[in-house]
C-alpha positions in Angstrom: 123.1 146.0 110.6 120.1 147.7 112.4 121.1 146.1 115.7 124.7 147.2 115.2 123.6 150.8 114.6 121.4 150.7 117.6 124.3 149.6 119.8 126.6 152.2 118.3 124.1 154.8 119.2 124.6 153.8 122.8 128.3 154.3 122.4 128.9 150.5 122.3 131.0 148.4 119.9 130.5 144.6 119.2 133.6 142.8 120.2 132.8 139.4 118.7 129.9 137.7 116.7 129.7 134.9 114.2 130.0 135.6 110.5 126.2 136.0 110.2 126.1 138.7 112.8 123.9 136.7 115.2 124.7 135.9 118.8 125.0 132.1 119.0 126.6 130.4 122.1 126.2 127.7 124.7 127.0 128.1 128.4 126.5 126.0 131.5 124.1 127.0 134.2 125.1 126.2 137.8 122.5 124.7 140.1 121.5 127.1 142.9 122.7 124.6 145.6 125.7 123.2 143.7 128.2 124.2 146.4 126.0 123.9 149.5 126.4 121.3 152.2 122.6 120.8 152.4 121.2 117.3 152.4 118.7 116.5 149.7 115.9 117.1 152.2 117.3 120.5 153.2 117.8 121.5 149.6 114.1 121.0 148.9 113.0 122.9 152.0 115.2 125.9 151.2 114.1 125.9 147.6 110.5 125.9 148.6 111.0 128.8 150.9 112.9 130.7 148.2 110.2 129.9 145.7 107.6 131.5 148.1 109.8 134.7 148.3 110.0 134.6 144.5 106.3 134.4 144.1 105.8 137.4 146.4 108.3 139.4 144.3 106.5 138.5 141.0 103.2 139.5 142.6 104.7 142.8 143.8 106.0 143.7 140.4 102.7 142.8 138.7 100.9 144.9 141.2 103.1 147.9 140.4 102.6 147.4 136.7 98.9 147.1 137.0 98.7 150.2 139.2 97.2 148.3 142.2 96.9 150.0 145.5 99.5 149.6 148.2 102.5 149.9 145.9 105.2 147.3 145.1 107.2 148.0 148.2 104.3 147.6 150.6 103.1 144.4 148.9 106.6 142.9 148.6 107.5 143.6 152.3 104.4 141.9 153.6 105.0 138.3 154.8 108.0 137.7 152.4 110.1 134.8 153.7 113.8 135.4 154.0 115.8 133.7 151.3 119.1 134.5 149.6 118.5 135.8 146.1 120.9 133.1 144.8 118.4 130.4 145.9 116.0 131.7 143.3 117.3 130.2 140.2 120.3 128.7 138.3 123.3 130.9 137.6 125.8 131.7 134.9 129.4 132.8 135.3 130.2 135.6 132.9 133.1 137.9 132.3 132.3 141.6 132.9 134.6 144.3 131.6 138.0 144.5 129.8 139.8 142.5 130.9 136.9 140.3 132.0 136.1 140.1 135.7 134.3 136.8 136.5 130.9 137.2 138.1 128.1 134.9 138.8 124.6 136.1 137.7 121.3 134.5 138.4 119.6 133.7 135.1 116.1 135.0 135.3 113.4 134.7 132.7 111.3 137.0 134.9 113.7 140.0 135.0 114.5 142.4 132.2 117.4 144.2 133.9 120.9 142.9 133.9 122.7 144.1 137.1 125.6 143.3 139.4 126.7 144.7 142.7 129.6 147.0 142.2 132.2 149.0 144.1 130.5 152.3 143.3 128.0 151.4 146.1 130.2 149.4 148.3 128.6 150.6 151.6 125.1 149.5 150.5 125.8 146.1 149.0 124.2 143.0 150.3 126.5 140.2 151.4 128.1 138.1 148.6 131.0 135.7 148.5 132.8 136.8 145.3 134.5 140.2 145.0 132.4 143.2 143.8 132.6 144.2 140.2 135.0 147.2 139.9 134.4 149.5 137.0 137.7 151.3 137.7 139.5 148.1 136.5 137.8 148.0 133.1 138.7 150.0 130.0 135.3 149.4 128.5 133.0 150.7 131.3 131.0 153.8 130.6 128.0 155.5 132.3 124.9 155.8 130.2 123.5 159.3 130.0 119.8 160.0 130.7 119.3 160.6 127.0 120.4 157.0 126.1 117.7 154.8 124.5 117.8 152.2 127.2 117.4 154.8 129.9 114.4 156.3 128.1 112.8 152.9 127.4 113.4 151.4 130.8 110.7 150.2 133.1 112.2 151.2 136.5 111.8 154.9 136.7 114.8 155.8 134.7 113.5 159.3 134.3 115.2 159.9 137.6 118.5 161.5 136.6 121.5 162.2 138.8 123.3 165.6 138.8 126.1 164.1 136.8 123.6 163.1 134.0 123.6 159.5 134.9 120.7 157.2 134.5 119.4 156.0 137.9 117.3 152.8 138.4 115.6 151.0 141.2 113.8 147.6 141.3 112.2 145.5 144.0 113.3 142.0 145.0 111.1 140.6 147.7 111.4 143.1 150.6 114.7 144.6 149.3 115.5 147.2 146.6 118.2 146.9 143.9 119.3 150.3 142.8 122.2 152.0 141.1 123.2 153.5 137.8 122.8 152.2 134.2 126.1 151.8 132.3 127.5 150.0 129.3 130.1 147.3 129.5 131.5 144.3 127.6 130.2 140.9 128.7 131.9 137.6 127.8 129.9 134.4 127.6 130.6 130.7 126.8 133.8 129.1 125.9 135.2 125.6 126.6 134.2 122.3 125.2 130.9 120.3 125.2 131.3 116.7 124.0 133.3 116.7 120.8 132.5 120.4 120.1 134.8 123.2 121.0 132.7 126.3 121.8 134.1 129.8 121.3 133.6 132.5 123.8 131.4 135.4 122.7 131.9 139.0 123.8 129.1 141.6 123.4 128.3 145.1 124.7 125.3 145.4 127.0 123.6 148.0 129.1 123.5 146.9 132.7 122.9 148.1 136.2 126.0 148.8 138.4 124.5 149.0 141.8 123.6 147.3 145.0 120.9 145.1 146.7 119.8 147.1 149.8 119.4 144.1 152.2 119.5 140.4 152.4 122.1 138.2 150.7 123.3 137.0 147.3 125.7 134.4 148.8 127.2 132.7 145.7 126.0 135.3 143.1 126.5 139.0 142.5 123.5 140.0 140.4 120.9 139.1 137.8 121.0 138.2 134.1 117.5 139.1 132.8 116.2 137.0 130.0 112.7 138.3 129.9 110.9 139.9 126.8 111.5 143.3 128.4 113.5 146.1 126.8 116.6 145.8 129.0 117.1 142.1 128.9 119.9 140.2 127.2 117.4 138.8 124.8 116.0 142.2 123.7 119.3 144.1 123.7 121.0 141.5 121.4 117.8 140.7 119.4 118.3 137.1 120.2 115.6 135.3 118.1 115.4 132.2 120.4 117.0 130.6 123.4 116.5 127.4 125.3 117.7 125.6 128.4 117.4 122.0 129.8 117.4 121.8 133.6 118.9 118.6 135.0 117.3 116.8 137.9 116.9 119.2 140.8 118.1 116.7 143.3 121.3 115.9 141.4 122.6 119.5 141.4 124.4 119.1 138.1 125.0 121.8 135.5 122.4 122.5 132.9 122.9 123.7 129.3 121.8 127.2 128.2 121.6 127.8 124.4 121.2 130.9 122.3 120.5 131.7 118.7 121.2 128.9 116.2 122.4 126.6 119.0 118.8 126.7 120.5 117.5 124.1 118.0 115.6 121.1 119.4 116.3 119.1 116.2 120.0 119.0 117.2 119.4 117.2 120.4 118.0 113.8 121.3 114.7 113.9 123.2 112.9 111.2 125.0 109.5 112.3 123.8 107.9 114.5 121.1 108.6 118.2 120.7 105.4 120.1 121.4 104.6 123.7 120.8 102.2 126.4 122.0 102.1 130.1 121.8 103.7 132.8 123.9 101.2 135.4 125.0 101.7 139.1 125.3 100.6 140.8 128.5 99.1 144.2 127.7 100.7 146.0 130.7 103.7 143.9 131.8 106.5 142.7 129.5 108.8 141.0 132.1 107.3 137.5 131.9 106.7 134.7 129.4 103.0 133.9 129.5 101.7 130.6 128.0 98.1 129.6 127.4 97.5 126.9 130.0 93.9 125.7 129.5 93.5 122.6 131.8 95.1 119.9 133.8 94.9 116.1 134.1 96.1 113.5 136.6 96.9 110.5 134.7 94.1 110.0 132.2 91.5 111.9 134.3 90.9 115.5 133.1 90.3 117.7 136.1 87.3 120.0 136.4 89.1 123.3 136.2 87.4 126.2 134.4 89.7 127.4 131.6 88.7 130.9 132.5 90.4 130.6 135.9 93.7 130.0 134.1 93.3 132.6 131.4 95.0 136.0 131.2 92.6 138.9 131.0 93.6 140.6 127.7 92.3 144.0 129.0 94.0 144.5 132.3 96.8 141.8 132.2 95.6 139.9 135.4 95.6 136.2 135.6 97.4 133.8 133.2 100.3 131.4 133.5 104.0 132.2 133.6 106.9 129.9 132.7 109.6 130.9 135.2 113.2 129.8 135.6 113.5 131.2 139.1 110.6 129.6 140.9 111.2 126.1 142.2 107.7 124.8 142.8 104.6 125.5 140.8 101.8 127.7 141.8 98.2 127.3 140.5 95.3 129.6 141.1 93.0 128.2 143.8 90.4 126.5 141.6 93.1 124.6 139.8 95.1 123.8 142.9 92.1 122.5 144.8 91.3 120.2 141.8 94.8 118.9 141.7 94.9 118.5 145.5 91.7 116.4 145.5 92.8 114.2 142.6 96.2 113.6 144.2 94.7 112.7 147.5 92.4 110.2 145.7 95.3 108.7 143.7 98.1 108.5 146.2 97.4 105.5 148.5 99.3 106.9 151.5 98.1 108.6 154.7 98.1 112.4 154.6 100.8 113.7 157.0 99.6 115.4 160.1 103.0 117.1 160.4 103.1 120.6 159.2 105.8 121.2 156.6 106.6 124.8 156.0 105.8 126.1 152.4 104.1 122.9 151.3 100.3 122.6 151.1 100.0 118.8 151.1 102.3 116.0 152.3 102.0 112.2 152.7 103.6 109.9 155.1 105.9 107.4 153.3 106.1 103.8 154.4 108.7 103.2 157.1 112.2 102.9 155.8 111.2 103.8 152.2 111.8 106.9 150.1 109.7 108.6 147.5 111.2 106.4 144.8 109.1 103.5 145.9 105.8 105.3 145.4 104.0 105.2 142.1 101.9 108.2 141.0 100.1 109.0 137.8 101.7 111.9 135.8 100.4 115.4 136.2 99.6 116.8 132.7 99.5 120.5 131.8 97.3 121.1 128.8 98.0 124.1 126.5 96.0 125.8 123.8 96.6 124.1 120.5 96.8 120.6 122.1 100.3 120.6 123.5 100.7 118.5 126.7 103.5 118.8 129.2 103.5 115.4 131.0 105.1 115.6 134.5 106.3 112.4 136.1 106.3 112.0 139.9 109.6 113.8 140.5 108.4 116.9 138.6 105.5 117.5 141.0 106.6 115.9 144.3 109.5 116.5 146.6 110.8 114.8 149.8 111.6 117.7 152.1 112.0 115.5 155.2 112.8 111.8 155.6 109.5 109.9 155.5 107.5 112.7 153.9 106.4 113.2 150.2 105.0 116.7 149.5 103.2 118.1 146.6 105.5 120.7 144.9 102.6 122.8 143.9 101.1 125.7 145.9 98.7 128.6 145.8 100.1 131.9 144.6 100.0 135.1 146.8 96.5 136.6 146.8 95.4 139.4 144.5 96.4 138.8 140.9 95.6 135.1 140.1 98.8 134.2 138.3 99.9 130.6 137.9 103.6 129.8 137.7 105.4 126.8 136.1 108.6 126.4 138.1 111.9 124.8 137.5 111.0 121.5 139.2 108.3 121.1 136.7 110.8 121.9 133.9 113.6 119.5 135.1 114.6 117.0 132.3 112.6 119.1 129.9 114.2 120.9 127.1 112.2 124.2 126.8 112.6 126.7 124.0 111.5 130.3 123.8 111.1 131.4 120.2 111.0 135.1 120.9 110.8 136.1 117.2 107.8 133.9 116.4 106.2 134.0 119.9 106.3 130.2 120.3 107.0 128.1 123.4 108.3 124.5 122.7 109.2 121.7 125.0 110.2 118.0 124.9 111.2 115.5 127.7 115.0 115.2 127.5 117.8 113.6 129.5 119.4 117.0 130.1 122.7 115.8 131.5 123.4 114.1 128.2 123.0 117.1 126.0 
């Protein structure tokens, strides 16, 4: 009832929920390169470049939140590789408006704003393939006034108010800005059949950004679906207690399940290993990311000499720590951890180190002539979390083959300055991960995701 009253205060009305009032649904995530003509090798190279752009964006946002000198725009614009925003994560097709207009949004655990490019800013919109969302064609669209709760609580300078009493926002994505006005609209999720179960569509009201990305390209998407812990995310607006996803093999480009509410229950799905749980940490100054307590690493049975302090988040100023991110492809480890992993990998992998420079990869090996990465045996890379949870990563979860004859470590060093480590979606492939937002727990279990 409290959530319903909160939505009514925004001038919103719930269109459909289940009988218990919670938002429970399942949807399919589309692989970022599902419709591309890239080869497997090209896909890995493009994903690594996009991941570097993503890491620069996260660093820029953290710098702004922490009040670091230079400002987000200056930091973001420096040495950011060009990559379409749609390369930076899996996407979800939703219906926006009444009647629903289908739009593809990038699902992002590191964004709190939901936004789409729209016809109100047609002249400023970055390139995309699908039509722009048109609020004039929806009977449920309404601008949010500057007095609205979401405008007052927003993180993007919503104190800026237009002459028409409209809530104005701006955000930074790499070297580009995403800006517009905040509005309310009906979003429709889910529907269809999964296995023997028929899944009903769910329509809910949400505050979102109707705007434009100032430069670059979205290609096969039109905006962002923020799933962060922040105020404006889907999770916070709908008081979703928990959600989960299970990313299929990155090379296969198949769809991946995304589950909300009661459907995000690991007991309902077959796993290939035990369910393990650690805590979700709260950053004192930045609410847009899911931090987890990474305390160490192993390669095989060998625990690496990595100071736990180098991986920890500073509880006073929010620097450091480790983020679980759906939009980064490869992992990033702070330098002490990366150097320890690099040395251990070089000792364990009995292949010559490649002299060829491969953009966006820190370490590559030359494969035997005529053989692919599948012929190489490597010990698992193990991420250790506080409380004893261990995420065991097989070879394909920390190596990629960006060129024929080369096997590269899908782990890098993050941009300088803030010491943040990132667990990317290659590390999460064939891993059912669950974010229990209500109880602040992060759970995971190895799973054959394409069989869920």
